[in-house]
N, C-alpha and C positions, 0 to 999 in steps of 0.2 A: 551437602555431602552426608551419606548415610555412614554411621560408625561401623567399621568392620570388626573391631574387637572391643565392644563397649563394656564398661564396668563403672560401678558407683561405689565410692569409698565414703563412709561416715566416720568423722573423727571428732573428738572432743576439744581438740585444739590444733592450730596450725604450727608446723615447725618452719624454720627460716627457708627451707627449699619450697615447701607448700606455698608460702607467702610470695615468694619470688615468682612461681608459676601463675598464681592468681593475679599478681600485678601486671604480668605480661598479658594475660587474658583480658584484663581490664583496659590495657593500652589498645589491644586490637579492637575492642568494642567501641572505645571512645573514638578512635580514628574512623571507624565505619560509620558511627551514628551521630557523633558530636554531643553525646549525652553524658551526664555526670553520675558517679556512684558514690555511695557512703558505705565503705567496706570496713573501715576501722582497722585495717591491717596491722599498723604499728601498735595500736592499743592492744589488740589481741595477742600479739607476740609478747609484749610486756606482761600482760596477764598470765599467759602460759608460763613465762620464765618465773613468775613469782609464786605460782601455784605449788603447794608442797607435794613431793612425790606420793602417787596413789590417791590424792584428793579427787574427789568427784568433779567432773567437768560440767557442772550444772549450768554454768554461765555461757556456754558456747556450744553450737552445733555447726560442724563444717562438712558440707556435703560436696563432693567433688566428682564429676563425671569425666571419664577418660575414654579415649580411643587409642587402645594400646597404652603407650606411655605418655600420650599427648593430652593435656588437660583441655577439655572442650566446653565444660559447663561447671558452674559454681553457684551454690547458695550458701550464704553464711548467715548465721543468726546469733545475736548476742542478747543476753538478758539484762546486762548492765544495771543490776541491782533491782530490776523490776520484775513484775509477775509475767508480763507479756514479752516474748521475744521480738526483737526488731530484725526483720529478715529481707535481704536483698541479694540478687544474684544476676547472672548473665550466661549467655551462650555464644561461643565463637561464631562469627558471621558465617563461616562456611558449613556450620553444622545446625542451622536454624531449620524450623519446620519438620523437625525429626522428633518432636516431643520430648527432647532431652530435659528442658526445664520442668515440664510437667512431671516427669519422673522424679526429678530432685525434690519438687514441691510435695508429692505424695509420701515420699519417704520422710520428709521433714515433719509433715502433719502427723503421720504415724508415730514418729518418736515423741512429738510434743504430747499427743493424747496419751501415750504410754506413761508419761510423766505427770499427767493430770493438768497440763496447761489448758486453760479455757479459751484464751484469746491470743492471736499474734498480730503484730503490726507489720504490714508489708509496705516497703518503700518503693517508690518510682519516681525518677526524673520526670517532671512535668512535660518535657519535650519528647518523651519516649511514648510513641502511640502504641507500640506492641506491649510495653509494660502496663500501661493504663488499661489496655483491652484485657489482658491477662487477669489482673486483679478484679476488674469489674465482672468478668465471667465467673469468677469464683463467688461472687456475691459479696465481696468485701465492701464495707461502707467508708466513705471519707472520714478521717478521724482529725487530722490537722496537717498544716503544711509549713514548712520552713524555707526561709531564704538562706543560701550560703553566700557569704560576703567576705571578699578579700580586701585588705588594705591596699589601696592603689595610689594614694597620695599620703606623703608624710604629714602627719597631724602636727599643728602647732601645740606647744605645751604652755598654755597660759597659767598664771598663778592659780592654785587650787583654793577652794573655798576656805574661809576662816583660817585655823592654823594648819589646814592640810589634811589630806587623807593619809592614813597609814594602814598597812596590812599586818595581819598576823596569820601565820599558817594554822589552819584548823587542825585539832587533834581528835582522836577518837572520842574524848569526852565532849566534843562539840557536835557530835553527830545529831543530836536532837535539835540544836539550833540550825544546822544546815538543813535538815528535813523540814522544819518549820518555815524557813525562808523559801525553800523549793515550793512547798504547797501554796504559799503566798504568791509567788511570782508565776508559777506554771501550772498549777493544779487546774484552774478553770479553763485556760486557753487550750489545754490538751484533753479536756473532758474528764479529768480525774479529780475534780473538786470534791467529790463525795468519799474519796478513798483516804485511808490512813497514810500520813506521810511515810516514804520509804526511808529506811535508815541506811545511809551510806557511810561507811567507816573511812574518814579522811586519810588516816595513815596508810591504810591498804590502797586507797585510790592513788596516793602519792607514789607508792612503790610501783605502780603501773604507769606512772608519768604524768598523772593529773594532780596538780596540787591546789587544794581549796584554801582560799584566803578569806578571812573575815575582814571587813573594811571598817575602820574606826575614824570618826570625826568628833573633835572635841571630847575625846575620852569615851564615847559611846559607840556601840556597834550600830552601824547604819545600813549595812548591806554586805554583799559578798561577791566573789568572782572565782571561777575555776580556771586556772592556766595550765596549759600543756605545751610541751615542747618535745617534738620527735622528729629526728632526722632534719633539723633545720626549719621545720614548719612549726609556727606557734599558733596555739588555738585559745580562743576566749569563750568560755562557756558559763552558763548558770549565773550570769550577772544580774543583779538586782539591788534595788534600794527599798529599804523599809517605807511603808506608806506614809509614816509620820515625818519622814525626812525629805520627801520628794519636793521638787520645785526649787531647790537650792544649788543646782549644778553638780550634785554629788555623783549622779550617774556618769557625767562626762569625766569627772575627776577620777573615778574608779577605772573607767575604761582607759584613760590615758595613761594612768599609772600601770595598768596591766599591760599595754603596748610598750611602755618604757622598759618594764622588767623582761618582757620577752625579747626585745631587741638587745638589751644588755646581755641576755644569756645566749645570744647567737642566732635568733630567729632570722631567717632570711625573708620569710613571708609570714603574715599573720591572717588568720581567718576567724570568722565567728559565724554563728547561726542564730537566726531570730524568727519567731512565728510571723507569718505573713500578715496576720491581723494586728500585730503590735505596732501601730503607726508611730507612736512616740519614740519607741526604741529604734525603729527603723530610720526615722529622721535624725536621731542622735548619731547613729553609726554613720550614716551618710555625710553628716556634717564634719565627722572626724576623718574622713578620707576613704571610708569603706564603700565598695560598690558590689551590687548583686551580681553573682556569676551563674547561679542556678537556683531553681526552685524544686525542693524535694517534697512530694506528697506522700502522706501516711495514710494507709487504709487498715482499718480494723476488721479482721477476720475471725468470727466466732467458730470455735472448734467443736 
């Protein structure tokens, strides 16, 4: 269908009405294609609510294509504390092959270049042939891939190692430790091993709904995990164990304690994401009742 009254709006943040329209568009695309999206709508709403009035919206780009008042296309990009925006979008099944997404992408690239951004990460569900074809046509190169996994079986909660794992919420003063651990766990698998660790301020992240916990065992910091609970959906992210403490069952202990806390806080479902090449973590998550529901491919586009 060709738009009769097309327009594109660029925003620095979504409001609740925008998010509701994007979610409806997402449902239409999922029903038509059976693919998954990583749009982070709840996180973005929380971030927008916490942003001070008049503050620059550096961390988000929201491009919305309309036919009159009907939302027909969307491209959302979040910087999430990094230098490269992570971008993903969609077009309503009735409006495809009208170059709607190409128009959204051109505007996004122009905006990024104007800000001095050198590289973007474009996301596509592996099951989306059209998404893969689009990013490959742009000349984007494969960067890394992640499985999304949902807890499908209630895990047993065996006795934890030694005196047990304890959590302490990270404060802004712990930002250096969090960055150090992120670089250890995720730098090489995402091709960023030669970059300086990114500083994420834990107290600001918690205000957006993501609580970072440092994990202690026998009085020592042995790892960390990030826990998120938004609209009844629990998320486990950034989980890792320091190299010198591996092989003692501590990763399982941290994971199960994270699940326990999310369930106790009211999570109806729990999800996590793991790099496809991380076989040890994948095996751990499967053994604790998580099952792969989709695979998200990340492509690096040099601007």
